[in-house]
N, C-alpha and C positions, 0 to 999 in steps of 0.2 A: 502332643508333646509331653511326655512323661519324664520321670527322673532320669531315665536312660539317655535322654537328649542332652541334659546338663553334663553328665560325666563322659559321655561318648564323644562330644564335639570339642573337647579341649577346654571347656569352661572350668574344669577342676583346677587349672593353674592360677586363677585369680585369688582364691582363698590362700593359697601358698604364698603368692606375691604379697598379699596383705599381711600375712604373718611375718614375713621377712622384713617388711617395712616397719611394722610395729616393734620387732626386736631390734632393728637398727636404731630407731628413735630412742628406745630404752637404753641401748648401749651408749649412744652419744650423750645422753644426759647423765647416766650413773655409772658407766663402765670404764671410768678412767682410773680405776684402782681404789677409789673411795666412794662412799655413798653420799656425795654432795652434788648439787646441781652446778652447772658451769658458771652461773652468776654468783656463786659463793666466793666472797673475797677472803682468801686465806690469810692475807696480811693483817686484816682487821680482827680476825677471830683466832687469836693464839691463846695458848694456855700458859700459865705462869711456869709450870715445870718444863716447858719447852725452851724457855729462855736460858741463855748461858749464865753461869754464875758470875756475879760481880767479884771484884777483888776483895771486898770486905767479907762476902759470904765464904769465899775460899779461905780467907784468913781465919774466920770463925771455925770452919771445919778443921783446919790444921790445929788450932788451939784445943778444940774438943777431942781430937784424936791424940793429943799429947805430943805432937811433933815439935811444938814451940812452947817456951815458958811464958809465964804471965808478963814478965818484963818485955820480952821480945814481942808479944802480942800487943802490948800497950804502945810500944815504939812504932811498930809497923802500922797500927791503926791510926796513930797520929800522923804518920807519913802519908797514908792513903787519903785521909780526910783533909789534909792541908793542901 
């Protein structure tokens, strides 16, 4: 039994099946659009820049852009914090 026995008798299909299984496992772990394992808890691991702005941050941005005056900023800030 030489190497021709392995390839000629249909045994060549097992390395291909193994490759498909390995690729399937890799896809199930990492192929969901991001490179994190399925046990990664996305709710616990968030970044500060992903959070929506609070009302006070929006107010500060408007004041910095010059959309509101200092008096309006002070009054709105007092309203927000109370």
